[in-house]
Each structure stands twice: as C-alpha cells, then as structure tokens.
Residue frames relative to the residue before (quaternion, step in Angstrom):
aa qw qx qy qz dx dy dz
M 1.0000 0.0000 0.0000 0.0000 0.00 0.00 0.00
F 0.3748 -0.7301 0.5260 0.2233 3.59 -0.82 0.98
A 0.4895 -0.6422 0.5018 0.3100 3.55 -1.09 0.75
S 0.5142 -0.6369 0.4764 0.3210 3.56 -1.19 0.51
T 0.8029 0.0457 0.0201 0.5940 3.55 0.98 -0.90
I 0.1004 -0.7663 0.6286 0.0874 3.56 -1.31 0.17
D 0.3416 -0.7468 0.5258 0.2217 3.58 -0.98 0.75
N 0.6808 -0.5340 0.3310 0.3765 3.53 -1.24 0.49
K 0.6151 0.5538 -0.3579 0.4323 3.59 1.04 -0.67
A 0.6439 0.5115 -0.3222 0.4690 3.57 1.02 -0.77
I 0.6333 0.5313 -0.3316 0.4548 3.59 1.02 -0.75
D 0.6367 0.5649 -0.3280 0.4097 3.57 0.96 -0.85
N 0.6857 0.4820 -0.2831 0.4663 3.60 1.17 -0.48
L 0.5736 0.6088 -0.3721 0.4023 3.59 1.28 -0.10
P 0.5177 -0.6131 0.4807 0.3534 3.60 -1.17 0.47
Y 0.5531 -0.6177 0.4431 0.3407 3.56 -1.19 0.50
V 0.5557 -0.5554 0.4989 0.3659 3.54 -1.29 0.47
T 0.2415 -0.7702 0.5757 0.1308 3.56 -0.97 0.88
L 0.2373 -0.7591 0.5937 0.1225 3.55 -0.82 1.05
N 0.1541 -0.8331 0.5289 0.0504 3.57 -0.38 1.27
G 0.6366 0.5619 -0.3270 0.4148 3.59 1.15 -0.55
K 0.5905 -0.5652 0.4451 0.3657 3.54 -1.35 0.13
I 0.3041 -0.7183 0.5948 0.1945 3.54 -1.26 0.52
Q 0.0724 -0.7948 0.6025 0.0061 3.57 -0.78 1.06
V 0.2432 -0.7661 0.5812 0.1270 3.57 -0.67 1.12
V 0.1637 -0.7977 0.5787 0.0455 3.57 -0.84 1.06
T 0.0694 0.8188 -0.5627 0.0900 3.56 -0.56 1.20
T 0.7371 0.3430 -0.2164 0.5406 3.62 1.27 -0.12
Q 0.6352 -0.5292 0.3946 0.4010 3.57 -1.23 0.38
K 0.6257 0.5437 -0.3402 0.4440 3.58 1.00 -0.75
Q 0.6629 0.4858 -0.3002 0.4842 3.58 0.93 -0.87
L 0.6364 0.5271 -0.3245 0.4602 3.58 1.04 -0.77
D 0.6271 0.5396 -0.3344 0.4514 3.59 0.94 -0.85
K 0.6771 0.4924 -0.2888 0.4644 3.56 0.91 -0.93
A 0.6467 0.5193 -0.3173 0.4597 3.59 0.99 -0.85
L 0.6979 0.4729 -0.2809 0.4588 3.58 0.88 -0.94
E 0.5746 0.5637 -0.3808 0.4551 3.60 1.12 -0.50
Y 0.6704 0.4803 -0.2801 0.4914 3.55 1.01 -0.86
L 0.7096 0.4811 -0.2700 0.4383 3.58 0.77 -1.03
S 0.6415 0.5470 -0.3265 0.4274 3.59 1.04 -0.73
A 0.6515 0.4971 -0.3123 0.4805 3.57 1.23 -0.34
C 0.5810 0.5842 -0.3649 0.4336 3.60 1.30 -0.06
N 0.4879 -0.6463 0.5018 0.3041 3.55 -1.24 0.50
T 0.8112 0.0386 0.0515 0.5812 3.55 0.98 -0.94
V 0.0131 -0.7844 0.6201 0.0085 3.58 -1.05 0.76
G 0.4683 -0.6300 0.5339 0.3143 3.53 -1.23 0.50
F 0.1460 -0.8130 0.5636 0.0094 3.56 -1.01 0.87
D 0.2156 0.7503 -0.6105 0.1335 3.55 -1.08 0.79
T 0.1596 -0.7447 0.6294 0.1543 3.55 -1.30 0.19
E 0.1824 -0.7479 0.6207 0.1487 3.55 -1.29 0.33
T 0.1237 -0.7980 0.5896 0.0161 3.54 -0.97 0.96
K 0.5786 -0.5702 0.4484 0.3728 3.55 -1.10 0.69
P 0.4253 -0.7356 0.4574 0.2623 3.61 -0.64 1.03
R 0.3017 -0.7121 0.6058 0.1870 3.54 -1.25 0.64
F 0.1758 -0.8021 0.5639 0.0884 3.58 -0.81 0.94
S 0.7685 0.1438 -0.1323 0.6093 3.56 1.34 0.14
A 0.6311 -0.5238 0.3957 0.4132 3.56 -1.22 0.31
G 0.4550 0.6756 -0.4915 0.3081 3.54 -1.09 0.66
K 0.8654 -0.0512 0.0553 0.4953 3.54 -0.96 -0.92
M 0.2714 -0.7313 0.6055 0.1576 3.54 -1.07 0.87
Y 0.2624 -0.7760 0.5552 0.1442 3.57 -0.76 1.03
R 0.4234 -0.6499 0.5617 0.2878 3.51 -1.22 0.56
P 0.6375 -0.5066 0.3818 0.4372 3.62 -1.14 0.41
A 0.3726 -0.7405 0.5189 0.2086 3.57 -0.95 0.89
I 0.8046 0.0555 -0.0128 0.5910 3.57 1.03 -0.78
L 0.2288 -0.7216 0.6366 0.1473 3.53 -1.32 0.47
Q 0.1474 -0.7945 0.5853 0.0667 3.57 -0.82 1.00
L 0.0052 0.7688 -0.6383 0.0392 3.57 -0.94 0.97
S 0.0135 -0.8514 0.5200 -0.0671 3.56 -0.55 1.19
T 0.1280 -0.6963 0.6969 0.1147 3.48 -1.37 0.56
P 0.6885 -0.4497 0.3168 0.4725 3.65 -1.14 0.01
E 0.7318 0.4354 -0.2285 0.4718 3.59 1.15 -0.61
M 0.8176 0.1603 -0.0318 0.5520 3.57 1.05 -0.76
S 0.0732 -0.7516 0.6525 0.0634 3.53 -1.17 0.69
Y 0.1647 -0.7937 0.5822 0.0634 3.55 -0.63 1.16
I 0.1532 -0.7594 0.6296 0.0589 3.54 -0.87 1.07
I 0.1007 -0.8331 0.5438 0.0070 3.57 -0.17 1.31
H 0.2856 -0.7589 0.5658 0.1496 3.58 -0.60 1.18
L 0.2644 -0.8001 0.5211 0.1358 3.57 -0.19 1.27
K 0.6048 0.5529 -0.3587 0.4471 3.58 1.13 -0.53
K 0.6800 0.4645 -0.2782 0.4944 3.59 1.25 -0.42
V 0.8198 0.2572 -0.1059 0.5006 3.59 0.82 -0.99
G 0.3670 -0.7341 0.4971 0.2817 3.60 1.18 -0.35
L 0.5321 -0.5818 0.4804 0.3842 3.56 -1.14 -0.70
P 0.0731 -0.8387 0.5392 0.0194 3.59 0.36 1.22
E 0.7503 -0.4397 0.2610 0.4190 3.55 -1.32 0.29
N 0.6906 0.4824 -0.3142 0.4378 3.61 0.85 -0.85
L 0.6319 0.4970 -0.3424 0.4863 3.62 1.12 -0.53
S 0.6193 0.5262 -0.3363 0.4759 3.59 1.06 -0.74
A 0.6475 0.5239 -0.3129 0.4566 3.57 1.01 -0.87
F 0.6362 0.5211 -0.3271 0.4656 3.57 1.03 -0.78
L 0.6866 0.4808 -0.2823 0.4665 3.58 0.92 -0.89
S 0.6748 0.4630 -0.2817 0.5009 3.59 1.28 -0.34
N 0.5426 0.6619 -0.3794 0.3514 3.57 1.27 -0.34
P 0.2868 -0.7892 0.5141 0.1749 3.65 -0.46 1.11
S 0.5810 0.6181 -0.3662 0.3824 3.60 1.22 -0.32
V 0.7077 0.3498 -0.2380 0.5658 3.58 1.24 -0.40
I 0.2928 -0.7646 0.5512 0.1607 3.56 -0.56 1.18
K 0.1257 -0.7849 0.6059 0.0320 3.55 -0.82 1.06
V 0.1320 -0.8451 0.5181 0.0002 3.55 -0.36 1.32
G 0.1908 0.7710 -0.5924 0.1350 3.55 -0.82 1.01
A 0.4353 -0.6534 0.5355 0.3112 3.54 -1.30 -0.26
A 0.8128 0.0472 -0.1074 0.5707 3.58 -0.84 1.05
V 0.1064 0.8586 -0.4950 0.0807 3.57 1.01 0.87
R 0.5416 0.6332 -0.4123 0.3684 3.60 1.10 -0.54
D 0.6683 0.4931 -0.3035 0.4671 3.59 0.90 -0.88
D 0.6354 0.5261 -0.3270 0.4610 3.58 1.00 -0.80
I 0.6580 0.5157 -0.3083 0.4539 3.58 0.94 -0.92
I 0.6415 0.5225 -0.3256 0.4578 3.58 0.92 -0.87
G 0.6484 0.5190 -0.3108 0.4622 3.56 1.01 -0.82
L 0.6704 0.4950 -0.2965 0.4664 3.59 0.94 -0.87
Q 0.6482 0.5320 -0.3189 0.4417 3.58 1.05 -0.73
R 0.5499 0.5906 -0.4021 0.4325 3.59 1.25 -0.11
Y 0.6010 0.5152 -0.3572 0.4957 3.57 1.31 -0.20
A 0.7623 -0.1751 0.1688 0.5998 3.55 0.90 -1.00
P 0.5042 -0.6591 0.4557 0.3222 3.61 -1.00 0.74
F 0.1472 0.7543 -0.6343 0.0841 3.56 -1.13 0.73
T 0.4098 -0.6823 0.5459 0.2617 3.54 -1.25 0.49
P 0.3584 -0.7654 0.4834 0.2281 3.62 -0.37 1.14
G 0.0145 0.7972 -0.6025 0.0364 3.55 -1.05 0.82
G 0.8236 0.2628 -0.1892 0.4657 3.55 -1.06 0.77
F 0.4745 0.6833 -0.4464 0.3297 3.61 1.18 0.28
T 0.0894 -0.7632 0.6387 0.0385 3.56 -1.11 0.82
D 0.2349 -0.7796 0.5691 0.1145 3.56 -0.79 1.05
L 0.4274 -0.7256 0.4842 0.2374 3.57 -0.63 1.15
Q 0.5922 0.5771 -0.3774 0.4170 3.59 1.08 -0.59
D 0.6653 0.4692 -0.2938 0.5008 3.59 1.02 -0.77
M 0.6602 0.5253 -0.3049 0.4418 3.56 0.94 -0.92
A 0.6561 0.5366 -0.3150 0.4270 3.57 0.93 -0.91
Q 0.5990 0.5778 -0.3603 0.4215 3.58 1.08 -0.69
Q 0.6231 0.5552 -0.3403 0.4333 3.57 1.09 -0.65
Y 0.6986 0.4207 -0.2515 0.5212 3.56 1.28 -0.38
G 0.5729 -0.6199 0.3693 0.3887 3.56 1.25 0.24
I 0.4771 0.6550 -0.4463 0.3799 3.61 1.23 0.39
A 0.2751 -0.8000 0.5166 0.1318 3.56 -0.62 1.12
E 0.5946 0.5975 -0.3663 0.3941 3.60 1.13 -0.55
K 0.2575 -0.7991 0.5313 0.1136 3.58 -1.12 0.67
S 0.6263 0.5560 -0.3591 0.4118 3.62 1.06 -0.55
V 0.5913 -0.5717 0.4324 0.3696 3.57 -1.17 0.62
R 0.6106 0.5739 -0.3470 0.4211 3.57 1.02 -0.80
K 0.7375 0.4065 -0.2341 0.4859 3.58 0.82 -0.98
L 0.6061 0.5374 -0.3599 0.4630 3.60 1.08 -0.61
S 0.6334 0.5257 -0.3242 0.4662 3.57 1.01 -0.79
A 0.6611 0.5130 -0.3067 0.4535 3.57 0.94 -0.88
I 0.7007 0.4720 -0.2691 0.4624 3.59 0.92 -0.93
V 0.7689 0.3954 -0.2008 0.4606 3.57 0.78 -1.05
L 0.7920 0.3139 -0.1493 0.5019 3.58 0.91 -0.93
G 0.3571 -0.7222 0.5115 0.2988 3.57 1.16 -0.51
K 0.6152 0.5073 -0.3420 0.4972 3.58 1.21 0.57
R 0.3130 -0.7470 0.5504 0.2025 3.55 -1.15 0.53
V 0.3074 -0.7288 0.5901 0.1616 3.52 -1.26 0.65
S 0.4223 -0.6986 0.5171 0.2574 3.57 -0.85 0.96
K 0.1487 -0.7883 0.5920 0.0768 3.57 -1.02 0.83
T 0.3120 0.8020 -0.4701 0.1959 3.59 1.23 0.36
Q 0.7329 0.4118 -0.2371 0.4869 3.62 1.13 -0.56
Q 0.3635 0.7961 -0.4479 0.1831 3.58 1.27 -0.09
T 0.7935 0.3066 -0.1543 0.5026 3.60 0.87 -0.88
T 0.3898 0.7049 -0.5032 0.3130 3.59 1.12 0.55
N 0.5992 -0.5700 0.4211 0.3725 3.59 -1.27 0.24
W 0.2107 -0.8228 0.5196 0.0928 3.58 -0.29 1.28
E 0.5950 0.5495 -0.3802 0.4466 3.59 1.23 0.01
T 0.4362 0.6915 -0.4524 0.3561 3.55 1.32 0.02
Y 0.0064 0.7767 -0.6297 -0.0129 3.58 -1.10 0.69
P 0.5142 -0.3123 -0.7928 0.0979 1.43 -1.54 1.98
L 0.5662 -0.5719 0.4687 0.3644 3.53 -1.29 0.42
S 0.5281 -0.6204 0.4723 0.3364 3.56 -1.16 0.58
E 0.6526 -0.5029 0.3847 0.4162 3.55 -1.24 0.32
A 0.6353 0.5297 -0.3296 0.4552 3.57 1.04 -0.76
Q 0.6465 0.5105 -0.3193 0.4686 3.58 1.00 -0.77
L 0.6443 0.5237 -0.3175 0.4580 3.57 0.96 -0.86
Q 0.6551 0.5061 -0.3099 0.4677 3.58 0.94 -0.88
Y 0.6467 0.5238 -0.3109 0.4591 3.56 0.95 -0.90
A 0.6973 0.4878 -0.2773 0.4460 3.57 0.79 -1.07
A 0.6704 0.4959 -0.2977 0.4648 3.56 0.91 -0.91
T 0.6541 0.5218 -0.3127 0.4495 3.57 0.98 -0.85
D 0.6270 0.5588 -0.3427 0.4210 3.59 0.98 -0.80
S 0.7093 0.4217 -0.2701 0.4961 3.61 0.89 -0.83
Y 0.6292 0.5436 -0.3310 0.4461 3.57 1.04 -0.78
V 0.6809 0.4933 -0.3035 0.4482 3.59 0.89 -0.91
C 0.5735 0.5690 -0.3817 0.4490 3.61 1.13 -0.54
L 0.6486 0.5101 -0.3053 0.4753 3.56 1.00 -0.84
K 0.6697 0.4994 -0.3010 0.4599 3.61 0.92 -0.88
I 0.6244 0.5227 -0.3423 0.4687 3.60 0.99 -0.75
Y 0.6458 0.5281 -0.3040 0.4599 3.56 0.94 -0.95
Q 0.6852 0.4859 -0.2882 0.4597 3.59 0.82 -0.97
T 0.6613 0.5042 -0.3079 0.4623 3.58 1.00 -0.79
L 0.6357 0.5127 -0.3284 0.4746 3.57 1.00 -0.75
L 0.6502 0.5145 -0.3183 0.4596 3.59 0.94 -0.85
A 0.6697 0.5029 -0.2927 0.4615 3.57 1.03 -0.80
N 0.7438 0.3271 -0.1933 0.5499 3.58 1.28 -0.28
E 0.1133 0.8429 -0.5178 0.0926 3.57 0.96 0.86
Q 0.5661 0.5993 -0.3878 0.4123 3.57 1.20 -0.42
E 0.6357 0.5326 -0.3220 0.4566 3.58 1.27 -0.28
K 0.4068 0.7192 -0.4792 0.2960 3.59 1.24 0.00
K 0.2271 -0.7847 0.5684 0.0985 3.54 -1.05 0.80
T 0.3813 -0.6789 0.5771 0.2463 3.54 -1.06 0.80
P 0.6673 -0.4755 0.3583 0.4475 3.63 -1.18 0.25
K 0.6322 0.5272 -0.3385 0.4558 3.60 1.00 -0.76
E 0.6575 0.5101 -0.3165 0.4553 3.59 0.91 -0.86
R 0.6487 0.5096 -0.3227 0.4641 3.57 0.96 -0.82
M 0.6365 0.5222 -0.3294 0.4622 3.58 1.03 -0.76
Y 0.6596 0.4999 -0.3119 0.4667 3.57 0.95 -0.83
E 0.6501 0.5108 -0.3325 0.4538 3.59 0.95 -0.76
E 0.6286 0.5060 -0.3349 0.4864 3.56 1.09 -0.63
V 0.6137 0.5344 -0.3421 0.4699 3.60 1.06 -0.72
L 0.6495 0.5170 -0.3225 0.4548 3.59 0.92 -0.85
R 0.6559 0.5020 -0.3174 0.4660 3.58 0.96 -0.82
Q 0.6766 0.4821 -0.2988 0.4696 3.57 0.91 -0.88
A 0.6355 0.5385 -0.3344 0.4408 3.58 0.98 -0.80
A 0.6475 0.5242 -0.3180 0.4526 3.56 0.93 -0.90
A 0.6814 0.4769 -0.2854 0.4763 3.58 1.07 -0.71
L 0.6902 0.5024 -0.2758 0.4418 3.59 1.07 -0.74
I 0.6242 0.5879 -0.3516 0.3756 3.58 0.97 -0.82
D 0.0081 0.7771 -0.6267 0.0580 3.52 -0.89 1.06
P 0.3608 -0.7770 0.4710 0.2101 3.62 -0.19 1.23
E 0.6574 0.5303 -0.3151 0.4329 3.59 1.05 -0.70
S 0.6225 0.5642 -0.3428 0.4202 3.60 1.21 -0.38
G 0.5244 -0.6763 0.3890 0.3410 3.58 1.23 -0.20
T 0.7146 -0.4975 0.3149 0.3777 3.51 -1.35 0.38
V 0.6915 0.4987 -0.2986 0.4290 3.58 0.71 -1.04
T 0.6646 0.5109 -0.3077 0.4501 3.58 0.86 -0.93
N 0.6928 0.4806 -0.2825 0.4574 3.57 0.84 -0.97
L 0.6767 0.4804 -0.3025 0.4688 3.59 0.91 -0.84
A 0.5991 0.5524 -0.3602 0.4540 3.58 1.08 -0.63
N 0.6579 0.4976 -0.3030 0.4772 3.57 0.97 -0.83
M 0.6610 0.5117 -0.3150 0.4494 3.59 0.97 -0.83
A 0.6312 0.5201 -0.3324 0.4696 3.58 1.01 -0.78
A 0.6627 0.5006 -0.3024 0.4678 3.58 0.95 -0.87
L 0.6400 0.5405 -0.3218 0.4412 3.58 0.98 -0.84
L 0.6873 0.4693 -0.2795 0.4788 3.59 0.89 -0.93
K 0.6543 0.5179 -0.3106 0.4553 3.57 0.97 -0.86
E 0.6835 0.4941 -0.2796 0.4588 3.55 0.91 -0.95
T 0.6874 0.4930 -0.2851 0.4507 3.59 1.00 -0.81
F 0.8289 0.2587 -0.0971 0.4863 3.57 0.74 -1.08
H 0.2986 -0.7808 0.4955 0.2360 3.59 1.26 -0.32
F 0.1606 0.7856 -0.5688 0.1832 3.56 0.95 0.93
W 0.6254 -0.5519 0.4012 0.3785 3.58 -1.23 0.52
W 0.8006 -0.0606 0.0773 0.5911 3.58 0.88 -0.91
V 0.0074 0.7739 -0.6323 0.0338 3.56 -0.95 0.94
G 0.3064 0.7712 -0.5205 0.2011 3.56 -0.71 0.97
F 0.4156 -0.6963 0.5417 0.2213 3.49 -1.41 0.03
Y 0.1443 -0.7218 0.6681 0.1087 3.50 -1.26 0.65
L 0.2131 -0.7922 0.5644 0.0924 3.56 -0.84 1.02
A 0.5131 -0.6940 0.4309 0.2635 3.54 -1.00 0.91
D 0.0962 -0.7139 0.6908 0.0629 3.52 -1.07 0.92
K 0.2024 -0.8466 0.4811 0.1044 3.55 0.14 1.30
Q 0.5905 0.5714 -0.3776 0.4270 3.60 1.11 -0.54
K 0.7541 0.3342 -0.1916 0.5319 3.57 1.02 -0.77
N 0.3751 -0.7518 0.4647 0.2796 3.56 1.34 -0.02
Q 0.5508 0.5990 -0.3785 0.4411 3.52 1.06 0.90
L 0.3534 -0.6566 0.6114 0.2648 3.51 -1.40 0.29
I 0.1899 -0.7879 0.5811 0.0735 3.56 -0.86 1.03
L 0.5309 -0.6535 0.4390 0.3136 3.56 -0.86 0.98
G 0.1248 -0.7891 0.6005 0.0337 3.54 -0.92 1.02
P 0.8050 -0.2298 0.1713 0.5195 3.62 -1.13 -0.50
F 0.0990 0.8007 -0.5844 0.0870 3.59 -0.95 0.82
Q 0.2439 -0.7128 0.6344 0.1731 3.50 -1.42 0.23
G 0.6155 0.5218 -0.3919 0.4420 3.58 -0.68 1.06
P 0.7288 -0.4036 0.3019 0.4634 3.58 -1.27 -0.22
P 0.6997 -0.4468 0.3301 0.4492 3.63 -1.25 0.27
A 0.1572 -0.8103 0.5636 0.0329 3.55 -1.06 0.83
C 0.6848 -0.4327 0.3769 0.4492 3.55 -1.35 0.09
T 0.3630 -0.7745 0.4824 0.1890 3.56 -0.86 0.94
R 0.7970 0.1173 -0.0561 0.5898 3.61 1.14 -0.60
I 0.0266 -0.7831 0.6211 -0.0172 3.55 -0.99 0.93
A 0.3839 -0.7377 0.5097 0.2204 3.58 -0.71 1.06
C 0.5969 -0.5515 0.4453 0.3759 3.55 -1.19 0.58
G 0.7914 0.2764 -0.2265 0.4960 3.57 -0.83 1.00
R 0.6600 0.4933 -0.3145 0.4713 3.62 1.25 -0.21
G 0.8357 0.1496 -0.1266 0.5131 3.55 -1.06 0.78
V 0.7250 -0.4088 0.3083 0.4607 3.54 -1.28 -0.16
C 0.6649 0.5131 -0.3111 0.4448 3.59 0.90 -0.89
G 0.6909 0.4738 -0.2811 0.4681 3.57 0.86 -0.97
T 0.6350 0.5227 -0.3271 0.4653 3.59 1.09 -0.68
A 0.6256 0.5265 -0.3357 0.4678 3.60 1.04 -0.76
W 0.6265 0.5148 -0.3296 0.4835 3.59 1.08 -0.71
K 0.6905 0.4959 -0.2904 0.4393 3.57 0.76 -1.02
K 0.7391 0.4012 -0.2258 0.4918 3.59 0.94 -0.90
G 0.3374 -0.7654 0.4879 0.2495 3.57 1.18 -0.45
E 0.6696 0.4597 -0.2995 0.5006 3.57 1.09 0.67
T 0.5895 -0.5680 0.4429 0.3656 3.53 -1.28 0.45
I 0.1326 -0.7838 0.6037 0.0602 3.56 -1.00 0.85
V 0.1379 -0.7686 0.6229 0.0477 3.54 -0.85 1.08
V 0.0882 -0.8115 0.5776 -0.0008 3.57 -0.68 1.14
P 0.2963 -0.7853 0.5157 0.1719 3.65 -0.32 1.19
D 0.7887 0.0530 0.0054 0.6125 3.59 1.10 -0.78
V 0.3537 -0.7838 0.4663 0.2075 3.58 -0.29 1.25
E 0.6081 0.5745 -0.3631 0.4103 3.61 1.09 -0.56
K 0.6913 0.4516 -0.2691 0.4957 3.56 1.23 -0.37
F 0.5610 0.5816 -0.3999 0.4327 3.59 1.27 0.10
P 0.4390 -0.7204 0.4661 0.2664 3.63 -0.58 1.11
G 0.8455 0.1508 -0.1261 0.4965 3.57 -0.85 0.99
H 0.2906 0.7731 -0.5199 0.2180 3.58 1.19 0.40
I 0.3084 -0.7403 0.5714 0.1742 3.57 -0.98 0.92
A 0.2302 -0.8140 0.5236 0.1007 3.58 -0.41 1.21
C 0.1004 -0.8010 0.5895 0.0292 3.58 0.01 1.27
S 0.7859 0.0251 -0.0175 0.6175 3.58 1.20 -0.53
S 0.4635 -0.6923 0.4822 0.2708 3.56 -0.95 0.89
R 0.6149 0.5687 -0.3472 0.4218 3.59 1.23 -0.30
S 0.5535 0.5919 -0.3998 0.4282 3.58 1.23 -0.20
R 0.1063 -0.8305 0.5464 0.0207 3.59 -0.68 1.11
S 0.7880 0.0360 -0.0247 0.6141 3.60 1.10 -0.64
E 0.1393 -0.8177 0.5584 -0.0115 3.56 -1.16 0.61
I 0.0576 -0.7460 0.6591 0.0758 3.53 -1.31 0.46
V 0.0716 -0.7867 0.6131 0.0078 3.56 -0.99 0.91
V 0.1127 -0.8019 0.5867 0.0062 3.55 -0.78 1.12
P 0.3882 -0.7197 0.5209 0.2448 3.63 -0.70 1.01
L 0.2287 -0.7618 0.5927 0.1269 3.56 -1.14 0.69
K 0.1324 -0.7810 0.6064 0.0694 3.55 -1.09 0.76
N 0.4280 -0.6663 0.5367 0.2913 3.54 -1.26 0.42
A 0.7547 -0.3994 0.2658 0.4475 3.57 -1.30 -0.01
S 0.6720 0.4834 -0.2950 0.4773 3.61 1.20 -0.46
G 0.5540 -0.6328 0.3801 0.3851 3.55 1.28 0.02
E 0.5077 0.6501 -0.4190 0.3795 3.58 1.27 0.21
F 0.5699 -0.5956 0.4437 0.3515 3.56 -1.12 0.68
A 0.1036 -0.8299 0.5481 0.0132 3.58 -0.83 1.04
G 0.7595 -0.2682 0.1982 0.5585 3.60 1.18 -0.37
V 0.3966 -0.6997 0.5299 0.2691 3.55 -1.24 -0.37
L 0.3243 -0.6504 0.6418 0.2448 3.50 -1.40 0.40
D 0.0690 -0.8134 0.5773 -0.0154 3.57 -0.66 1.12
I 0.0087 0.7956 -0.6045 0.0392 3.59 -0.79 1.04
D 0.1132 -0.7952 0.5951 0.0267 3.56 -0.88 1.03
S 0.1654 -0.7755 0.6028 0.0880 3.55 -1.18 0.66
E 0.4792 -0.6551 0.5050 0.2936 3.55 -1.20 0.55
R 0.6876 0.4522 -0.2707 0.4994 3.58 1.30 -0.20
L 0.5223 -0.6118 0.4918 0.3332 3.55 -1.17 0.56
E 0.8677 0.1377 -0.0872 0.4696 3.56 -1.29 0.54
T 0.2129 0.8025 -0.5257 0.1852 3.58 0.95 0.88
F 0.7871 0.3564 -0.1533 0.4795 3.57 0.91 -0.94
D 0.0342 -0.7962 0.6038 -0.0199 3.55 -1.09 0.80
K 0.7830 -0.3338 0.2337 0.4700 3.56 -1.28 -0.29
T 0.5865 0.5654 -0.3739 0.4433 3.60 1.15 -0.52
D 0.6480 0.4982 -0.3118 0.4844 3.59 0.92 -0.90
K 0.6441 0.5367 -0.3183 0.4425 3.56 0.91 -0.92
M 0.6865 0.4970 -0.2943 0.4417 3.58 0.79 -1.01
Y 0.7337 0.4310 -0.2534 0.4600 3.59 0.76 -1.01
L 0.6562 0.5005 -0.3303 0.4580 3.61 0.98 -0.71
E 0.6198 0.5129 -0.3463 0.4826 3.58 1.09 -0.58
E 0.6302 0.5085 -0.3343 0.4823 3.58 1.06 -0.68
L 0.6306 0.5224 -0.3245 0.4734 3.56 1.04 -0.78
A 0.6460 0.5396 -0.3197 0.4352 3.57 0.94 -0.89
R 0.6249 0.5479 -0.3473 0.4343 3.59 1.05 -0.66
L 0.5966 0.5640 -0.3669 0.4373 3.59 1.16 -0.49
F 0.6405 0.5678 -0.3182 0.4075 3.59 1.16 -0.56
E 0.4835 0.7125 -0.4233 0.2819 3.59 1.20 -0.42
I 0.6642 0.5455 -0.3149 0.4026 3.59 1.04 -0.71
F 0.7752 0.3058 -0.2048 0.5134 3.62 1.16 -0.25
L 0.5579 0.6136 -0.4026 0.3876 3.64 1.19 -0.12
C-alpha cells in the first residue's frame, strides 16, 4: 500500500534515483528527426519541460528545453534552438504515444507559446496518484512514495536558457522525465492498490482518528470525537455507539451524532443486539428486510453495526451507523470500520 504523504526528513534518507540510459542533446532539426523517429515507436515516454526561473513579477519565459525519456534514452531538446516544428507538434498531438509527466497542463501551455497544437496522449501523474490514495503532487515526493527513491532538486532554479547546459543540468533534466516514466510504470504494476473516493475518505478518517484518540480522556470523550469525525466526513444519517451493560444484558446508548435514538437494546434484538450476540459485523442493505429490526427512525433505510472490544478482547459495545439510502454499506465500509474499531481498544 502506498503512503498518502511523506515528510522531507524521510526523503532525505532515501537513495537517489539512478539514470541508466543515455542522454542525447538535440539542437538541430536532423537530430530532432532522428529522436522523434525513435520516440514515435514507443508506447510510453516520460515528459517534462524546464523554464528559466522568474525571481520577480514581469516577463513570462517560454520553456527552454523539452525532455522526453524512455528507460534507454533521454532526449534533451533545446527549444531555443529548434523551436516547435511540425513533426514535434505532431508527436505531442499523437494519442498513440503516452506522454507521462506531472502538472502537464502548465507544460503544454508553455509549449503552445511556440506553436499551436492539440495535445494528445498526455497522462498527469498528479491525477493518477490520487487514484492510489496519494495526496502528494510533486515529482520529488511521488518518487519517494512510489519508488522509494529521491530526486535531486539542486539544479531546479538554474538558468535553463544557457547553452550548452552543464552536465549537472543535463542529469537533472533527464532524471526528471525518466522518473515520471518509472512512477507511471510502477503505479500500473500495482493497480490493485488503486483507491476509490470512499477508500481515500476512510484512510483519512483512520489517520485523523489515530491523532485524536487520547486514552487519558476516557471512553465518552473519545467516542464522541469518533462519532463526530464519521458524521462530518461521510454525512451519514446517524452515527453512534452503544456500550455494553453486561449485568443487565443490554446495550446502553452512548455518544452519537444524529436524531434521538433508542436508549436500550437487549442482546440479540435488532441489528445492534444481533451483532453483539453473533460477535460479528452485520451489514444490512435494507432494514425493512432484517428480522426484528428496531425502527428508531422511519428515515433509516440501511445500516452497519460493528462490535467493539476492549484491550482484553472482551465485548464492550457496538458502532452503529444508519443511512437514509438503501444499500449504502458494503465490504469497504466493513473493512475500514473494523480497522477503526480496533483503534478503540486502548480506551474501552
């Protein structure tokens, strides 16, 4: 599973990305023709541009170089030398060759200042990474999260209109486009790690819950925060907790968010009591079809109940969530809510 975020200190401990392919500098039309012949036969290439940095408001610079990389070759195209001729525009418009970069929209706008073209085949890693639950957007952090490697940024603010570029600049530029390709390939190879919007929301809830839980604050305080967190994130109709009174063999209403609810539920009664009796999570697509359902509100249409245990493994209560819609809850809700429930063991 890919991390959502990473801090700079963790990145500093990672090894650098190694560029194994050759670097070819392109400054003439003949060299460009040869490069595009090679690149047009590829399925996917890494893509990036570099622009002379601005240190104050004023003149907008056009991209100075365009980088296109495969695992074997990285082409550094000096746009100030060759411009954007028809065959390069055609390549950038070709949907058959996937061009992978980060924040590609800005790069495309910059290139279109040389000559108009209709972009085709572009994939933005920032959009792709979101599908895997990755919140970071920079190539540096995406590389660290996905590849476990760091990218040097020491040349980022150098003058990219300089000719010839230094060896350090060439290495930096080639690595930036190459690493975009490697990130893309690694993400594709791990498609099972893709996250739906619901999964990403649950993972954020888990992170927030871990930060909010304070064992010294007691059960009521912690459960009140958890009910508010789930309600605020998902806008469920009702979110709350019932705590076990084992002497009376009942569940007693605890902290909740939503309209007034049943205050006591016997073991084995309704969805909550059945989850206690069976010791397992119960997902109810349609509450009207659940035998013995306790109708605390006619607006509740579907429900999920997750048993809670204390640190000794003893039953302590249930997390109960109701929705106004049918079939709201599924295996994703079950998996993440059970993981959330395990965080509660330290204060129940």
